[in-house]
C-alpha positions in Angstrom: 42.3 -49.1 40.7 41.2 -49.3 37.0 44.2 -51.5 36.2 43.4 -53.7 39.2 39.8 -54.1 38.1 40.9 -55.0 34.6 43.3 -57.7 36.1 40.5 -59.1 38.2 38.1 -59.0 35.2 40.6 -61.0 33.2 40.4 -63.8 35.8 36.6 -64.0 35.8 34.9 -66.4 33.3 32.9 -63.6 31.6 29.6 -65.5 31.7 27.9 -62.2 32.7 25.4 -64.3 34.7 24.8 -61.7 37.5 24.8 -64.5 40.1 27.6 -62.5 41.9 25.0 -59.8 42.6 26.5 -57.4 40.0 25.3 -56.5 36.5 28.2 -58.3 34.9 31.8 -59.5 35.4 33.4 -56.1 35.1 31.1 -54.4 37.7 31.9 -57.3 40.0 35.7 -56.9 39.3 35.4 -53.2 40.1 33.6 -53.9 43.4 36.3 -56.4 44.3 39.0 -53.9 43.4 37.3 -51.2 45.5 37.0 -53.6 48.5 33.2 -53.6 48.3 32.8 -57.3 47.4 34.5 -60.6 48.5 36.2 -62.8 46.0 33.9 -65.8 46.5 30.7 -64.8 44.7 31.2 -66.3 41.2 29.7 -69.7 40.8 30.8 -70.2 37.2 34.4 -69.4 38.2 34.1 -71.8 41.1 37.0 -72.8 43.4 39.5 -72.4 40.6 38.4 -68.8 40.0 38.4 -68.0 43.7 41.9 -69.4 44.0 43.1 -67.3 41.0 41.6 -64.2 42.5 43.1 -65.0 45.9 46.6 -65.4 44.3 46.2 -62.2 42.2 45.0 -60.2 45.2 47.2 -61.9 47.9 44.2 -62.8 49.9 43.1 -66.1 51.4 40.9 -68.3 49.2 37.4 -68.6 50.5 34.8 -71.2 49.8 32.2 -70.2 47.2 29.4 -68.3 48.9 26.3 -70.5 48.6 24.0 -67.5 48.5 25.4 -66.9 45.0 24.8 -70.5 43.8 26.8 -73.6 43.5 29.7 -74.6 41.3 28.5 -76.9 38.5 29.8 -78.2 35.2 29.4 -75.9 32.2 26.0 -75.9 30.7 24.2 -74.3 27.8 20.7 -73.1 27.1 18.4 -75.2 24.9 15.1 -74.1 23.4 12.4 -76.7 22.8 11.5 -75.4 19.3 8.1 -77.1 19.4 7.1 -75.1 22.5 8.7 -71.7 21.5 6.0 -69.2 20.6 8.4 -66.6 19.3 7.7 -64.0 22.0 11.4 -62.8 21.8 11.5 -62.2 25.5 14.7 -64.3 25.8 16.6 -62.2 23.3 17.4 -59.0 25.3 18.5 -60.8 28.5 21.1 -62.9 26.7 24.3 -61.0 27.5 26.2 -62.3 24.5 23.4 -62.4 21.9 23.6 -66.2 21.7 19.9 -66.6 21.0 18.7 -66.0 17.5 15.2 -65.6 16.2 12.5 -63.0 15.5 9.1 -62.2 16.8 6.5 -64.9 16.1 9.4 -67.1 14.8 11.0 -70.0 16.6 14.2 -69.1 18.5 17.3 -71.2 18.9 20.5 -71.0 20.9 23.9 -70.8 19.2 25.7 -73.4 21.4 29.2 -72.1 20.6 28.2 -68.7 21.9 26.1 -69.5 25.0 27.8 -68.8 28.3 25.3 -70.8 30.3 24.2 -67.7 32.3 20.6 -68.8 32.6 19.3 -65.3 32.2 17.0 -66.4 29.3 15.0 -68.8 31.5 13.0 -66.5 33.7 11.5 -64.3 31.0 10.2 -67.2 28.9 6.4 -67.4 29.4 6.1 -71.0 28.1 9.1 -72.5 29.9 10.6 -73.8 26.7 14.2 -73.1 27.8 16.2 -75.5 29.8 19.9 -75.9 30.7 21.8 -78.9 29.4 25.3 -80.0 30.3 27.9 -79.2 27.7 29.7 -82.1 26.2 33.2 -82.3 24.8 32.0 -81.4 21.3 30.5 -78.1 22.5 33.2 -76.4 24.6 32.3 -73.2 26.4 33.2 -70.1 24.6 36.5 -68.4 25.6 36.3 -65.6 28.2 37.7 -63.1 25.7 34.9 -63.9 23.2 32.3 -63.6 25.9 33.7 -60.2 27.0 33.7 -58.8 23.4 30.2 -60.2 22.7 28.9 -58.7 26.0 30.4 -55.3 25.1 28.8 -55.4 21.7 25.5 -56.4 23.3 25.7 -53.5 25.7 26.6 -51.1 22.9 23.7 -52.3 20.8 21.3 -51.8 23.7 22.6 -48.3 24.4 22.3 -47.5 20.7 18.7 -48.8 20.6 17.9 -46.8 23.7 19.4 -43.6 22.2 17.5 -44.2 18.9 14.2 -44.7 20.9 14.8 -41.5 22.9 15.5 -39.5 19.6 12.4 -41.0 18.0 10.3 -39.9 21.0 11.8 -36.5 21.0 11.1 -36.1 17.3 7.5 -37.1 17.8 7.1 -34.6 20.7 8.6 -31.9 18.5 6.3 -32.7 15.7 3.3 -32.8 18.0 4.3 -29.5 19.5 4.6 -27.9 16.0 1.3 -29.4 14.9 -0.4 -28.1 18.1 1.1 -24.6 17.6 0.1 -24.6 13.9 -3.5 -25.6 14.8 -3.7 -22.8 17.3 -2.4 -20.2 14.8 -5.1 -18.1 13.0 
């Protein structure tokens, strides 16, 4: 089943947009392989993606499920730099780290890396992010690049979480030692 999920994942556009109802393209591919999800839940893949999945899986092609969104031309995020307050709330949700900036600094989107997932829009407290159509001079990044950047993003988040857990554990140990020392005669 792992090989089937990998084959399905290879057909998906790797936008990591979560519109399918899963946390990314691979979890959606795994759900399809397990028979837990239909093949028509990926708006970025659209009719062509559904047809490719149908052919791969020897299933009938279905129309895109409108509950997951609509098929649309490729888009990319754009940040109005005059409105950006540098809150950094858009950085973590970007599944491919296509947004650069630092706290209290203006942020910008690297157009060549943006998958158009729209995940950066909701966390923005000042609504300075909008989606623009991609033009011919800004082609969407290749699925393989999206996949590798998503994996690197996930690894970075896991590493940061582990470092945070270790830092908290070290602080607890130090507090416990200080408390025991203070209680000693």
